[in-house]
C-alpha positions in Angstrom: -0.1 0.0 0.2 1.2 3.6 -0.7 1.8 5.1 2.8 -1.1 7.3 3.8 -1.6 9.6 6.6 -4.5 8.4 9.0 -6.5 11.3 8.2 -6.0 10.6 4.1 -7.1 7.2 4.8 -10.2 8.0 7.1 -11.2 10.8 4.5 -11.5 7.6 1.7 -13.3 5.7 4.4 -15.7 8.2 5.6 -17.3 7.7 9.2 -16.9 9.1 12.3 -14.0 8.7 15.3 -15.2 6.8 18.3 -11.5 7.6 19.5 -9.4 10.1 17.7 -5.9 9.3 16.6 -3.1 10.1 19.0 -1.3 11.5 15.9 -3.3 12.0 13.0 -0.1 12.2 10.8 0.8 8.6 11.5 1.2 6.6 8.4 -0.8 3.6 7.5 1.1 1.1 5.1 -1.3 -1.7 4.9 -4.6 -3.3 5.7 -5.4 -6.5 8.0 -8.3 -8.3 9.2 -6.5 -10.8 11.5 -4.2 -9.9 14.5 -2.1 -12.9 13.9 -0.9 -11.5 10.5 -1.1 -7.8 11.4 2.1 -5.7 10.9 2.8 -2.4 12.2 1.4 0.1 9.9 -1.5 -1.9 9.1 -5.1 -0.7 9.4 -7.1 -3.3 11.3 -10.8 -3.6 10.0 -12.5 -5.6 12.8 -14.8 -7.8 11.1 -17.4 -10.1 12.7 -17.4 -13.7 12.1 -19.5 -17.0 12.9 -17.2 -17.3 16.1 -15.0 -14.4 16.7 -15.7 -10.7 16.9 -12.9 -8.5 15.6 -13.9 -5.8 18.3 -12.6 -7.9 20.9 -8.9 -7.6 19.2 -8.7 -3.7 19.0 -6.4 -3.5 21.8 -4.3 -5.8 20.6 -4.2 -4.7 17.2 -3.0 -1.3 18.4 -0.6 -2.9 20.7 1.0 -4.7 17.6 1.2 -1.4 15.7 -2.0 -0.6 14.1 -2.3 3.1 13.7 -5.9 2.8 12.5 -8.8 0.5 13.6 -11.9 0.2 11.7 -15.3 -1.0 12.8 -19.2 -0.9 12.2 -20.7 -1.1 15.5 -19.6 0.7 18.8 -17.9 -1.1 21.2 -19.1 -1.4 25.0 -15.6 -0.6 26.2 -13.1 2.2 25.6 -11.5 2.0 22.1 -7.9 2.5 21.3 -7.0 5.9 20.1 -7.4 5.7 16.1 -10.8 3.9 16.0 -13.2 4.7 13.4 -16.6 4.0 12.9 -18.1 3.2 9.4 -21.5 1.9 8.0 -20.1 -1.1 6.2 -16.7 -2.6 6.7 -16.6 -4.5 3.5 -17.5 -1.2 1.4 -14.9 0.4 3.4 -12.2 -1.8 2.7 -13.3 -2.1 -0.9 -13.0 1.8 -1.3 -9.4 1.9 0.0 -8.5 -0.9 -2.4 -10.1 1.2 -5.1 -8.2 4.5 -4.0 -5.0 2.5 -4.0 -5.5 1.4 -7.7 -5.8 4.9 -8.4 -2.7 6.4 -7.0 -0.7 3.7 -8.2 -1.3 3.8 -12.0 2.2 2.2 -12.4 1.4 -1.1 -10.8 0.7 -4.1 -13.3 -2.2 -6.0 -11.9 -2.7 -9.5 -13.1 -6.1 -10.9 -12.4 -6.2 -14.9 -12.3 -9.5 -16.8 -12.5 -10.4 -20.3 -13.7 -12.4 -23.8 -12.5 -8.7 -25.2 -11.7 -5.2 -24.1 -11.8 -6.0 -20.6 -10.2 -3.7 -21.0 -7.1 -1.0 -22.7 -8.5 -1.0 -20.4 -11.8 -1.0 -17.5 -9.7 2.0 -18.7 -7.9 3.9 -19.7 -11.0 3.4 -16.1 -12.4 4.8 -14.6 -9.4 7.7 -16.9 -9.7 8.2 -16.1 -13.3 8.0 -12.4 -12.9 10.4 -12.4 -9.8 13.3 -12.9 -11.7 13.1 -9.5 -13.2 10.4 -7.6 -11.4 9.5 -7.0 -7.8 6.0 -8.0 -6.5 3.8 -10.5 -4.8 0.8 -12.7 -5.2 -2.3 -13.5 -3.5 -1.6 -14.8 0.0 -3.0 -18.3 0.5 -6.1 -18.2 -1.6 -7.3 -14.9 -1.2 -9.8 -14.8 -4.2 -13.1 -13.1 -3.0 -14.3 -9.7 -1.8 -12.2 -9.6 1.3 -9.1 -11.3 0.1 -8.7 -9.2 -3.2 -8.8 -6.1 -1.7 -6.1 -7.1 1.0 -4.0 -8.6 -1.6 -4.0 -5.1 -3.4 -3.5 -3.0 -0.2 -0.7 -5.6 0.8 1.5 -4.6 -2.5 4.1 -2.3 -1.1 5.0 1.0 -2.3 7.7 0.4 -5.0 6.8 -2.8 -6.0 5.9 -3.4 -9.8 3.3 -6.1 -9.8 0.5 -8.0 -8.0 -0.7 -11.1 -8.9 -4.4 -11.2 -7.8 -6.6 -14.8 -7.6 -10.2 -14.4 -8.4 -12.8 -16.8 -7.2 -16.3 -17.0 -7.7 -19.3 -19.4 -6.9 -22.1 -17.3 -8.2 -23.1 -15.0 -11.1 -21.7 -11.5 -10.6 -18.7 -12.2 -8.3 -15.9 -11.9 -10.7 -17.4 -8.7 -12.2 -17.3 -7.2 -8.7 -13.7 -8.2 -8.1 -12.1 -6.8 -11.5 -14.3 -3.4 -10.7 -11.7 -3.2 -7.9 -8.6 -4.7 -9.4 -9.0 -3.1 -13.2 -6.1 -5.6 -14.1 -3.6 -5.1 -16.8 -3.5 -8.6 -17.6 -6.3 -11.2 -17.0 -5.8 -15.1 -17.2 -8.6 -17.7 -17.4 -6.8 -21.1 -16.8 -9.8 -23.6 -17.4 -13.4 -23.9 -17.6 -14.7 -27.0 -15.9 -17.8 -28.1 -14.2 -17.0 -26.4 -10.4 -19.8 -24.6 -8.7 -22.5 -25.9 -10.7 -24.8 -25.6 -8.0 -24.4 -21.7 -8.3 -23.6 -21.5 -11.9 -25.8 -23.7 -13.4 -23.9 -25.3 -16.5 -20.6 -25.2 -18.3 -21.9 -22.5 -20.4 -22.9 -20.3 -16.8 -19.2 -21.2 -15.6 -17.9 -19.7 -18.9 -19.9 -16.6 -19.0 -19.0 -15.8 -15.3 -15.2 -16.6 -15.8 -15.2 -14.7 -19.0 -16.4 -11.7 -17.1 -13.1 -11.0 -16.0 -12.1 -9.2 -19.4 -14.9 -6.6 -18.7 -12.6 -4.9 -15.8 -9.5 -4.8 -18.0 -7.4 -1.7 -17.8 -7.2 0.2 -21.4 -4.6 -1.6 -23.4 -5.0 -4.7 -21.3 -4.5 -8.4 -22.7 -6.4 -11.5 -21.9 -4.6 -14.7 -21.7 -6.9 -17.8 -22.1 -6.9 -21.6 -22.4 -7.7 -22.5 -25.8 -9.4 -25.7 -24.7 -13.1 -24.8 -24.0 -15.6 -24.1 -26.6 -17.7 -22.8 -24.2 -15.2 -20.0 -23.3 -15.0 -19.4 -27.0 -18.7 -18.8 -27.3 -18.8 -16.5 -24.1 -15.7 -14.4 -25.6 -17.1 -14.2 -29.2 -18.8 -10.8 -28.4 -15.6 -9.2 -26.8 -14.1 -8.5 -30.1 -12.3 -5.3 -28.8 -10.3 -7.1 -26.2 -6.7 -8.3 -27.3 -6.8 -12.2 -26.9 -3.8 -14.7 -26.6 -4.6 -18.3 -26.6 -2.5 -21.1 -24.8 -2.5 -24.6 -25.4 -2.1 -27.5 -27.4 -4.1 -26.1 -30.8 -2.3 -25.1 -33.9 -4.1 -21.6 -33.8 -2.7 -20.9 -30.1 -0.3 -18.0 -29.6 1.4 -19.9 -27.0 1.4 -23.7 -28.3 2.4 -26.3 -26.0 3.9 -29.6 -27.0 6.0 -32.4 -26.1 4.7 -32.8 -22.4 6.6 -35.3 -20.3 5.1 -35.8 -17.2 6.3 -38.1 -14.1 6.5 -38.2 -10.2 8.7 -35.2 -9.9 7.6 -32.6 -12.4 7.0 -32.1 -15.7 8.8 -30.8 -19.1 7.2 -29.3 -22.1 7.9 -27.0 -25.1 6.4 -23.8 -26.0 6.6 -22.5 -29.1 8.7 -19.3 -29.0 10.1 -19.7 -25.9 11.6 -23.3 -26.1 11.9 -26.2 -23.7 10.6 -25.3 -20.4 10.3 -27.6 -17.0 8.2 -27.3 -13.5 9.1 -29.1 -10.4 5.3 -29.8 -10.2 3.8 -33.4 -11.0 0.9 -33.4 -13.4 0.8 -33.4 -17.0 -2.1 -30.4 -16.6 0.6 -28.3 -15.3 2.3 -27.9 -18.4 -0.5 -25.6 -19.5 -0.5 -23.6 -16.2 3.1 -23.2 -16.6 2.8 -22.2 -20.4 0.1 -19.3 -19.2 2.7 -18.1 -16.9 5.2 -18.2 -19.5 3.1 -16.0 -21.4 2.1 -13.5 -18.9 6.1 -13.1 -18.4 6.4 -12.5 -22.1 3.8 -10.2 -22.5 5.3 -8.0 -19.5 8.5 -8.0 -21.4 10.6 -11.1 -19.8 13.3 -13.2 -21.8 13.0 -16.8 -22.2 15.9 -17.3 -20.0 14.1 -15.5 -17.0 11.0 -17.4 -17.5 12.5 -20.7 -17.5 14.4 -19.9 -14.5 11.2 -18.8 -12.8 9.4 -21.8 -13.7 12.4 -24.3 -12.5 12.2 -22.7 -9.4 8.7 -22.5 -8.6 7.0 -24.4 -5.6 3.6 -26.0 -5.3 1.1 -24.3 -3.2 0.1 -26.2 0.1 -2.3 -29.1 -0.4 -2.1 -28.7 -4.3 -0.5 -31.8 -5.5 2.2 -31.3 -2.9 4.3 -34.5 -2.7 5.6 -35.7 0.8 7.7 -38.5 1.5 6.5 -40.3 5.1 8.8 -42.6 6.4 7.5 -46.0 7.9 9.5 -49.1 8.8 9.3 -51.3 6.1 9.6 -48.6 3.6 8.5 -44.9 2.6 4.9 -44.3 1.7 4.9 -41.3 -1.2 1.8 -39.1 -0.3 0.3 -36.7 -2.8 -1.6 -34.1 -0.8 -4.2 -32.4 -3.3 -6.8 -32.1 -0.2 -7.1 -28.4 -1.1 -10.4 -28.7 -3.2 -12.1 -30.7 -6.0 -14.3 -30.8 -8.8 -15.1 -33.3 -11.7 -12.2 -32.1 -13.8 -9.5 -31.4 -11.1 -10.3 -35.1 -9.7 -9.8 -36.6 -12.8 -6.3 -34.4 -13.6 -5.3 -35.7 -9.7 -6.1 -39.6 -10.6 -4.1 -39.1 -13.8 -0.9 -37.8 -12.2 -1.1 -40.6 -9.4 -1.2 -43.1 -12.4 2.1 -41.8 -13.6 3.8 -42.3 -10.0 5.6 -45.7 -9.7 5.1 -47.5 -6.2 8.0 -49.3 -4.4 8.1 -53.2 -5.0 5.0 -54.5 -3.2 3.3 -50.8 -3.0 0.2 -49.8 -4.7 -1.7 -46.8 -5.9 -4.1 -45.8 -3.3 -6.5 -43.0 -4.4 -8.2 -41.7 -0.6 -10.9 -39.8 -2.1 -13.7 -37.3 -0.5 -16.7 -35.8 -2.1 -17.0 -33.1 -4.6 -19.3 -30.2 -3.2 -21.4 -27.6 -5.0 -22.3 -29.6 -7.8 -25.9 -29.3 -7.5 -28.2 -32.0 -8.8 -25.5 -33.3 -11.0 -23.6 -34.7 -8.0 -24.5 -38.3 -8.1 -24.0 -38.5 -11.8 -20.5 -36.7 -11.5 -19.3 -39.0 -8.7 -20.3 -41.9 -10.5 -18.6 -41.0 -13.9 -15.4 -40.2 -12.1 -15.1 -43.9 -10.4 -15.7 -45.3 -13.6 -13.1 -43.5 -15.7 -10.5 -43.6 -13.0 -7.4 -45.0 -14.7 -6.7 -48.8 -14.7 -3.2 -48.3 -12.8 -5.1 -47.3 -9.5 -4.9 -50.5 -7.2 -7.3 -49.3 -4.4 -9.9 -46.2 -4.1 -10.8 -45.4 -0.7 -14.1 -43.3 -0.4 -15.2 -40.9 2.3 -18.3 -38.9 2.4 -21.9 -39.8 1.3 -21.5 -38.9 -2.4 -18.3 -40.7 -2.9 -19.1 -43.5 -1.1 -22.4 -44.4 -3.0 -20.3 -43.8 -6.3 -17.7 -46.3 -5.3 -20.2 -49.2 -5.0 -20.0 -49.8 -8.7 -16.2 -50.6 -8.4 -14.5 -53.8 -7.4 -11.4 -52.2 -6.3 -13.0 -49.7 -3.9 -14.1 -49.4 -0.3 -16.7 -47.0 1.1 -16.3 -45.8 4.2 -19.4 -43.3 4.5 -19.1 -39.7 6.2 -15.8 -38.5 6.7 -15.5 -38.8 10.7 -12.4 -38.9 12.6 -13.0 -42.7 13.1 -13.3 -43.0 9.3 -10.3 -40.9 8.4 -8.2 -43.2 10.7 -9.6 -46.0 9.1 -8.6 -44.7 5.8 -5.0 -44.3 7.1 -5.0 -47.4 8.2 -5.3 -49.0 4.7 -2.1 -47.4 3.6 1.2 -49.6 3.7 4.9 -49.0 3.4 5.8 -48.6 -0.5 2.3 -47.2 -1.4 1.8 -44.2 -3.5 -1.4 -42.1 -2.0 -3.6 -39.3 -3.4 -5.8 -37.4 -1.1 -8.4 -35.4 -3.0 -11.8 -33.8 -1.7 -13.4 -30.5 -1.7 -12.1 -28.3 1.1 -14.9 -29.0 3.6 -14.4 -32.6 3.6 -10.8 -31.6 5.8 -8.9 -34.6 3.6 -5.8 -33.7 5.2 -6.7 -35.3 8.4 -5.8 -38.6 6.8 -2.3 -37.1 6.2 -2.1 -36.4 9.9 -3.4 -39.7 10.7 -0.8 -41.7 8.2 1.9 -39.4 10.0 0.8 -40.2 13.2 0.7 -44.1 12.4 4.4 -43.9 11.3 5.9 -41.4 13.6 6.7 -39.8 10.4 9.3 -37.4 9.5 8.1 -35.4 6.3 10.7 -34.1 3.8 9.8 -32.1 1.2 9.7 -33.7 -2.5 12.4 -33.4 -4.9 12.5 -30.4 -7.3 14.6 -32.1 -10.1 12.8 -32.8 -13.4 11.0 -35.7 -14.4 
């Protein structure tokens, strides 16, 4: 955030002082909604959640160096100096982010959306651009109407770029996010069967995702996957937008070929940029890497810097993260992809599992939980997933009602029902030395509990995956 005085920020936010600042000229340099990550100079926005009321932490925020605290209800106790009362905290945070964009026209903003690959591609873009430029990307998955303003406000004065992840589960969300960010570059990584409950159909997904281009800054460019007829149709009316396609078709501006995927990464060729590699497993990551390369090329980076940035990239937490779990009798290779799931990302994860070679006597084991927000298509999508699972997978363990119903058709599967602690522990007990194990489910299934149970059973020492090529 460009440093501003408390008075300047208060003018943007509106409202009235519950406790005037001790020093109106004190500088605000960022924003936070969580005292655990607050740094001195951050304005603290005291949001109220289901479990926590941020107003209870005003004193702590002040002690940690927050020169300004913003609330939407008066407190029943004295407030620290610099406490401002506004009508709507979300609107206030959005207004501050909009003003930040106005004050920093030279900051290059990249907006990333898509059914799958948003977070991974966001990190890959950051890794590529950081070879020559200063900047950052959305922390964790800050991709909603709170996370995106915080990402913009987290960009420090003097930085060149910020990569903003943008998510949606219902119509209109992407449009609201791009109106705040006004990106110079937008990315659509994929169009798939995610959030069908709110978006209705593939066409509904494409319509919502494609709205990211409507907020492009003048002269901006859209970098888009080439494998979706639905996105082609949604983009057909946007003839005034410069579009660069990435993928395997002959018409792609950045054409991907010669993909080689293995347990420790993927190699691929991008026409015009040469041979590239990523230390992330999964053939689908070739496209994500090529998209990041295209962003780098558009912003003026050379092929050598792009290749170096991709080669040094790291997988986001619980997105095909590979860990080695030591156990007497042999190691277990754990592929933790438990952050989220939909039918397309499930298929990609299962295909990635099939590329791993277990140790002698070991198996390829998929521990799968429910895919949520699929609406009326849920049972059909779960059943189709199990029917299409690669033949090289030896055992599928299902947690959750929908996945358990689906695996009843498979002789190589075991259904454990609802994902209770007892069931997750039982799933962990099915793993043995030498196995390669995939964990994959929607976020609220908390399938990472199986990883914890495997570790507890093994008295494990976890070590990072290798970062050399496949």
